C-alpha positions as CSV (number, residue, x, y, z in Angstrom):
1,X,-21.9,211.9,-193.8
2,X,-23.6,213.3,-190.8
3,X,-24.2,216.9,-190.2
4,X,-25.0,218.0,-186.7
5,X,-26.1,221.4,-185.7
6,X,-24.6,223.2,-182.7
7,X,-26.5,225.8,-180.7
8,X,-24.5,229.0,-180.3
9,X,-24.7,231.3,-177.2
10,X,-26.6,233.9,-179.2
11,X,-29.3,231.4,-180.1
12,X,-28.2,231.0,-183.7
13,X,-27.3,227.6,-185.1
14,X,-23.9,226.8,-186.5
15,X,-23.3,223.6,-188.5
16,X,-20.5,221.4,-187.2
17,X,-17.6,220.3,-189.2
18,X,-18.2,217.3,-191.3
19,X,-16.0,214.3,-190.8
20,X,-15.2,212.3,-193.8
21,X,-16.7,208.8,-194.1
22,X,-14.7,206.0,-192.6
23,X,-12.3,203.9,-194.7
24,X,-11.4,206.9,-196.9
25,X,-8.0,208.5,-197.3
26,X,-9.2,211.8,-196.0
27,X,-10.5,210.1,-192.8
28,X,-7.2,208.3,-192.3
29,X,-5.3,211.6,-192.7
30,X,-7.5,213.3,-190.1
31,X,-7.1,210.4,-187.7
32,X,-3.4,210.6,-188.1
33,X,-3.4,214.4,-187.4
34,X,-5.6,213.8,-184.4
35,X,-3.3,211.1,-183.0
36,X,-0.3,213.4,-183.4
37,X,-2.2,216.2,-181.6
38,X,-3.1,213.8,-178.7
39,X,0.6,212.6,-178.4
40,X,1.7,216.3,-178.2
41,X,-0.9,217.1,-175.6
42,X,0.0,214.1,-173.5
43,X,3.7,214.9,-173.7
44,X,3.0,218.5,-172.7
45,X,1.0,217.3,-169.7
46,X,3.8,214.8,-168.7
47,X,6.4,217.6,-168.9
48,X,4.2,219.9,-166.8
49,X,3.7,217.1,-164.2
50,X,7.5,216.6,-164.0
51,X,8.1,220.3,-163.6
52,X,5.5,220.4,-160.8
53,X,7.1,217.4,-159.1
54,X,10.6,219.0,-159.2
55,X,9.2,222.3,-157.9
56,X,7.5,220.4,-155.0
57,X,10.8,218.7,-154.2
58,X,12.7,222.0,-154.2
59,X,10.1,223.6,-152.0
60,X,10.2,220.7,-149.6
61,X,14.0,221.1,-149.4
62,X,13.7,224.8,-148.8
63,X,11.1,224.2,-146.2
64,X,13.3,221.9,-144.2
65,X,16.2,224.4,-144.4
66,X,13.9,227.1,-143.1
67,X,12.7,224.8,-140.3
68,X,16.4,224.3,-139.2
69,X,16.9,228.1,-139.4
70,X,13.8,228.7,-137.3
71,X,15.0,226.2,-134.7
72,X,18.4,227.9,-134.5
73,X,16.9,231.3,-134.2
74,X,14.6,230.0,-131.4
75,X,17.6,228.6,-129.5
76,X,19.4,232.0,-129.9
77,X,16.3,233.8,-128.7
78,X,16.2,231.6,-125.6
79,X,19.9,232.3,-124.9
80,X,19.4,236.0,-125.2
81,X,16.3,236.0,-123.0
82,X,18.1,234.0,-120.4
83,X,21.0,236.5,-120.7
84,X,18.8,239.4,-120.1
85,X,17.0,237.7,-117.2
86,X,20.3,236.8,-115.5
87,X,21.5,240.4,-115.9
88,X,18.1,241.8,-114.6
89,X,18.5,239.7,-111.5
90,X,22.0,241.0,-111.1
91,X,23.6,237.6,-111.0
92,X,26.1,235.8,-113.1
93,X,24.6,232.7,-114.6
94,X,25.1,229.9,-117.1
95,X,22.5,229.8,-119.8
96,X,21.8,226.4,-121.3
97,X,19.9,225.6,-124.4
98,X,20.4,222.0,-125.7
99,X,23.9,221.8,-127.1
100,X,24.7,225.5,-126.6
101,X,26.0,226.6,-123.2
102,X,26.9,230.1,-122.3
103,X,28.8,231.2,-119.3
104,X,27.8,234.7,-118.2
105,X,30.2,235.0,-115.3
106,X,32.7,237.0,-117.3
107,X,30.4,240.0,-117.3
108,X,32.0,241.2,-114.1
109,X,34.8,243.0,-116.0
110,X,34.9,246.7,-116.4
111,X,35.7,246.7,-120.1
112,X,33.0,247.2,-122.7
113,X,32.3,243.9,-124.5
114,X,30.3,243.6,-127.7
115,X,28.2,240.5,-127.4
116,X,27.1,239.6,-131.0
117,X,27.2,235.9,-130.1
118,X,28.4,234.3,-126.9
119,X,29.0,230.5,-126.8
120,X,31.2,228.4,-124.7
121,X,33.7,226.0,-126.2
122,X,35.1,222.8,-124.7
123,X,38.5,224.4,-124.3
124,X,37.4,227.6,-122.6
125,X,34.4,228.5,-120.4
126,X,34.7,232.2,-121.3
127,X,34.5,232.6,-125.1
128,X,33.1,235.5,-127.0
129,X,32.7,234.9,-130.7
130,X,32.0,238.0,-132.8
131,X,30.1,237.9,-136.0
132,X,32.8,240.0,-137.6
133,X,35.3,237.2,-137.2
134,X,33.1,234.3,-138.4
135,X,31.6,233.3,-141.7
136,X,28.0,234.5,-142.1
137,X,26.6,230.9,-142.2
138,X,28.4,229.5,-139.2
139,X,26.4,231.4,-136.5
140,X,22.8,232.6,-136.2
141,X,22.5,236.4,-136.2
142,X,20.1,239.1,-135.2
143,X,20.1,241.8,-137.8
144,X,20.6,245.5,-136.9
145,X,20.8,244.9,-133.1
146,X,23.7,244.6,-130.7
147,X,24.0,244.0,-127.0
148,X,26.8,245.9,-125.3
149,X,27.9,245.6,-121.8
150,X,29.6,248.7,-120.5
151,X,30.2,249.4,-116.8
152,X,27.2,247.4,-115.7
153,X,24.7,249.0,-118.1
154,X,23.0,247.0,-120.9
155,X,22.0,248.9,-124.1
156,X,19.8,247.1,-126.6
157,X,19.1,249.3,-129.7
158,X,16.3,248.2,-132.0
159,X,15.3,245.0,-130.2
């Protein structure tokens, strides 16, 4: 048997554990225990790697969903900016953003209209779609802000 000495941080020496000599029953038992411990350790590492992989896949999916949401919100922002620009110029205009077209010519009416979301549909050029009548996921929204047209005046709280 070999006995090695290990240097401890405080400078004292500590004798190492002694391994039994090869080809003994005690040695075989220790090797078996060590093999079991190695298998457990490798399985634990494998499980941790699988968990990390599934977490990465979930985060990638969430990221792509958020990118779509950002794109939708950017389109909505463009529409609203064009809407405000058209009103500031005092003209009726059609705001276009990729697949979303908005006809602003109906703003000539005297009735107050809440414009949560305004989109044109193929069947009608003058369509106002309110958030209250639509499922939450179907249209992009701006939280805690409304645009109201009343007798030619725009009010935009909390923008």
